C-alpha angles and dihedrals in degrees: 000000000000092000090052091053092048091049095056114101113195113231119242113263091024129128086271093061093045090051092049091052096049098040104027124226118046091319099210098315094153093052092048091045090054093050091044088067087074108034098183091050091045092053093049097043096043089053090053091044090050088059092050093049104035111014104036119120089218113105111258094236091053091046092053093047088055094045093050091047090052091048093051096042091051095041092241104159092174094055090045091052092050095049107039091076090046091049092050089052088052094055102268108139127226089246091054091048089054092048090056088066091071130085086234107037090206133216132326098070124118117246089258093049091048090051091046092053091046091049091050091051091046094049091050093046100045112357094251143080118230120239095251093053092043091053091050090051094043091052089067107020129061124227093269093052091047091053091045089053094051092046092046091056091045095044095049092043087057091051091046091053093048093047092047094046091049091048085230110200120226116261111246092256095053130089115201126192120270113273089233095056091099095053 
């Protein structure tokens, strides 16, 4: 699959070019090239992903903490590289980004953030959130935000799996985490 992604040349005036112009750098060309190999799936998934990124009721900082945790837990360097800049723009600090690369993300998180990170880990490990963590989340998030959190973890886990399975190379403007960071 990697050779197919490398072989795709985005046409001028395409979504790739628009993305480059608005974001700078390559702007996710490899991810879009991968999805472009299956246009009906790309349309459906990008609509869902648009909700997660732009229409979700979940606070953007919380969303990005969950996305980065998913990327690290699933070893998705591409997804990590795409979302570290987004997270920084949403108020996540460099120190917090580094703490997400640990099994135990440590201290310094709010109660809600700690519950969100625990929920993300639990969803990825067993597809569920324990009652204690759910209650902690529900004490600060409404039903819509709770659903957006679960679907954010699931949606970005799906992307992480696709990117990993395709051996998707980083775009030139992305910096992934070191492959040995999980050791």
